[in-house]
Structure formats: structure tokens, C-alpha cells
C-alpha positions, -999 to +999 in steps of 0.1 A: +082+137+444+044+143+444+023+128+416-014+139+419-045+145+399-065+177+406-099+187+392-096+224+399-103+244+378-100+216+352-084+181+351-047+185+360-022+157+360+007+170+381+040+154+387+073+144+372+071+121+342+034+128+336+042+138+300+041+101+292+004+103+297-001+127+268-018+101+246-042+091+273-049+128+280-059+133+244-083+103+247-098+118+278-104+150+260-120+132+230-091+141+206-080+116+180-062+139+155-045+167+174-028+198+161+004+201+182+010+239+187+043+250+200+069+277+192+100+274+169+124+275+198+110+242+212+105+222+180+138+204+180+143+201+217+142+166+233+111+174+254+091+182+223+104+152+203+096+130+233+061+144+236+054+140+199+067+104+201+044+097+231+013+108+211+023+088+180+031+057+200-004+060+215-017+056+180-027+092+172-021+111+140-005+145+149+002+176+129+029+200+141+024+238+140+052+261+153+046+295+137+042+312+170+059+344+181+069+352+217+041+378+217+016+359+195-003+377+168-036+373+148-015+360+119-001+332+141-037+322+151-050+325+115-022+303+101-028+278+129-065+276+120-056+270+083-034+241+092-059+227+116-087+227+090-065+214+062-053+185+084-087+175+096-078+180+132-103+176+160-084+192+189-053+209+200-022+200+221-009+234+233+027+228+243+051+254+256+051+287+274+023+313+274+027+322+238+022+286+226-006+280+251-025+312+242-021+305+204-032+269+208-062+278+228-072+306+203-067+282+173-090+257+190-115+285+196-113+302+162-113+271+139-150+268+144-159+305+143-169+327+113-165+361+129-131+380+132-111+372+163-115+408+176-152+403+178-145+381+208-123+405+228-129+403+265-153+433+267-187+429+283-205+398+270-189+397+236-179+360+242-216+351+237-212+359+200-192+326+196-206+293+184-199+274+216-206+240+200-178+246+175-150+251+200-124+223+199-109+207+230-074+215+242-048+195+261-024+220+276+012+212+285+031+241+301+069+240+297+075+272+316+061+283+350+047+318+345+015+327+327-007+299+340-025+299+307-030+262+310-058+269+335-071+301+319-101+308+298-085+334+276-056+341+253-036+373+248-031+381+211-014+411+195-034+431+169-007+437+143-025+466+127-028+487+159+001+471+178-022+464+208-025+433+229-061+421+232-076+395+255-098+369+237-121+352+261-146+324+262-154+300+292-149+270+269-113+280+261-103+264+294-083+233+285-100+200+290-069+184+305-036+198+317-003+179+321+018+198+345+052+180+345+079+201+362+106+180+345+097+198+312+109+231+327+144+219+338+161+231+306+147+266+309+176+291+309+180+312+341+169+345+325+137+330+311+131+312+344+133+345+362+110+363+337+082+337+338+086+334+376+081+372+380+049+368+359+036+342+382+044+363+412+028+394+396-004+375+390-007+365+426+003+399+440-020+419+418-049+395+423-045+398+461-043+436+460-073+440+436-102+456+456-127+431+443-144+409+469-133+373+462-120+355+493-113+323+473-090+340+450-073+358+479-064+325+495-051+311+463-030+342+456-014+342+490-003+306+487+009+313+452+031+341+466+044+318+493+054+292+468+070+317+445+089+333+474+102+298+483+110+286+449+120+314+426+156+322+437+163+285+441+152+276+406+171+305+390+203+295+409+198+258+402+177+248+372+179+211+382+161+217+415+130+197+407+113+206+440+117+243+433+106+238+397+074+221+410+067+250+434+069+275+405+047+254+382+020+253+409+024+290+417+020+298+380-013+279+378-025+294+410-018+329+398-039+324+367-068+311+388-065+339+413-064+367+388-100+362+378-104+385+408-085+412+388-050+425+380-036+460+381-012+486+367+018+462+365-001+444+337-017+476+324+017+490+316+034+457+305+007+450+278+013+481+257+051+480+263+052+444+251+030+451+221+051+481+210+086+468+219+081+430+218+096+427+253+092+395+274+059+399+293+070+384+326+103+403+327+085+435+319+062+428+348+092+423+370+107+457+360+074+475+366+066+458+399+083+481+425+072+513+407+036+502+407+038+491+443+049+526+453+022+542+432-004+519+449+010+522+484-020+540+499-044+516+483-029+484+497-022+492+533-048+467+545-031+440+524+005+445+535+007+423+566-009+393+548+015+397+519+045+399+542+034+368+560+031+349+527+066+361+517+080+351+551+093+386+560+087+412+586+055+433+583+054+467+567+054+482+532+091+490+534+099+454+542+079+442+512+095+468+489+130+458+500+122+421+495+110+429+460+141+448+451+164+422+465+146+394+447+149+413+414+186+418+419+192+382+429+175+367+398+187+393+373+156+414+366+167+448+352+159+479+373+147+499+343+126+493+312+154+511+292+175+479+298+148+460+279+152+483+249+123+506+257+126+544+252+102+573+255+092+575+219+057+561+226+054+572+263+022+591+258+006+563+238+016+537+264+001+558+292-032+561+272-033+524+264-025+515+300-055+534+313-077+517+287-063+482+295-088+458+311-064+452+340-067+489+351-103+485+363-091+466+394-059+486+403-061+495+440-055+532+432-072+550+403-049+550+373-051+582+352-031+589+321-009+612+342-003+585+368+005+559+341+030+583+325+045+589+359+050+552+365+064+547+330+089+576+334+100+563+368+106+528+354+125+543+324+148+564+346+151+541+376+139+568+400+116+548+422+101+576+443+090+596+413+063+569+408+046+577+441+010+588+437 
């Protein structure tokens, strides 16, 4: 297996067994007393115990914080900040899936700020309000292969008062060091592997389809799609397939790098649905994917051949659509959002929030409230063609 160090977009130590370097990674980031942020589901697992042992064996004091929800909230961040300050920490180890990584990054960011977290929402240049010198370093250790938050400069946090997901952004939220060890993902259940894998694929797909001019992101997105196409069905079928696990871990990081170009309506709809119904973000993306593709069909005609080549299939929109539907069926992604527990109670609100979501700005086809409602209704009923623009 491959063991390499990359320096794009930050220092990445990739390869099986690299978790043993966690103490050294903390030293490289200038951290001596880390707050170890993870979620409750990981606390007692062997991978977490081993990681904590590795840090302590290296001579570091470490404080554990695991009050993290699957869709993290402002309360999770605030409590993490309280523990960080009370323990005299000087940096964060963010260990887990996207929820733990986003929470850890936001704790490292907010522990030195005096303004409310929502003052730093990713709108315009609001990030310049932050005290940059007070942002603590982060070592990120992904244990899933989906969000790519380990190489991102933002965190997605739910506002509990309004039940909205908000993106908190600052360039210095990018982790100082990443340990990308595919062995950490081996114990991930098939359903969760499928969900996070669809998130990685959605990042690459939407980034490539975004109309923004960014050839570097385009190239990264295409290779990310190729890796996901090669690895996703394999890793869901056989969680011990370390090569496939490696492909998906790289694809996840690539998707997060690529989507600085933009995202689209898959994420625009998944964000309010997740905030209101607490659904798994990646799985929600997977359900919405074909409905949004049909809605965007006329806006992505120039992208289709390159996408199909990356997926290793014959050219044409219908071929891509059929591949997407077969993939979802093969890995257990539901065909409707109703199967995720979603109903039409908040349909109008979801459509309104989808249009207002930052991801909507780069959707290939203009997304109106009517269009967002049409996609939502199609995904609820399972009638693909009713989503067509």
C-alpha cells in the first residue's frame, strides 16, 4: 500500500498505519495540550483508544470532548469551547467523520473569538471580523470518507433556534496537519460507508458541473469521480478492502478541494432537510442526486462526456443517469426522501431555504422556489421525471 506525504492544500500524511504519527503531527502543528474532539459513537472504539494512547505515549496531555451530534449544533461548539478553555488547551485534534471534524475546527476557531459564531457565517467578507491571531491549530484525522472536511476551511453548524445549517468560514480553519489513514475506516458499517461515499461523489459531481471557471478544480473533481466510481461499490460490499478504502478517502479529500469552485441544488436541498429532519447528510445527497441531475440536464450538456469518461461508462446523459440509479441500488441508497423519514410538512420552507442556501449560487440551472419544490416533491414521491425543469 502507498504511504506518502502531500502538501496540498495542507500537510497530509496518507497511508495505512499513519495514525501512529499523531503525536508527531501535534508537534508539527505546535500543539502541546490538545483537545481531542470526537463523537460519542467513537469514544469507546479501538481506533479511538489507540489514537488517544498514541498521543499520551508521545508525552502529551490530552482532554477528551465527545458531545457532538451527527448534525453538530452551536451548543456542541460552545461546550467544546468551554472545555478547551477550562483545560488550558492550545490546539485541537479533530477525530471522526464530518460532524467531529467540523465541530473540532469550529472549537479551535471560536475559542479565541468574542463575537457570536453566526457573525462568521460564510457571507461576503464576514470572516474578516475574526481575530486571526487567536485561531488555534488543528490536526484532522478523518475516520470516514465523505465530507473531506479535513482539507476544508469551513464547518457546517446547525442553528438550533432557527433549525438552519450555516457555514462558518475562515481561511485559517484549514487544519495544519491531516492524518489520512484508510485503516481507520475499515470498521465503518456498509450503510454509513454508502452515505459518506455518496457525499464525496456529490461534492465532485456538483463542483465539476458548477458554471464557475476553475480548471484546477475541474481536474480534481473528475479524478475524484473516477476514484469514487472505482471504489464505492467495492468498499460497501467488502469493508476490509483497504485499496478501495484508500480510493474513497482520497476521493473525499479531493471533493472538498474541488468544491471551492461551487456546489449546487443537491446540497441546497440536503442542508434544510438535514437541519429539519436530522437526516444523514451524505445519504440525503445520494437520494436527491438523480432528481437534481434531471432538473439540471440542460445546464450540464457540455459536461456530460467528461463525466461519463471519468465514470468509465458510455457517453450521454441517459447513460450517466442509469449509472447513478444502478449505483444507488447497489449500495442501498433509498430512492425517496420519505424512506429517510421526511414528509411534506415543511416542504415550502425547505424550498425557500434551498434557494437561499449558498450552494444555490453555482447550480447550473437557476433554482427558483418553484423549481426547488418540484425537486423536493419528486424526491418525496419517487417520480423522477416530475423533477425536470
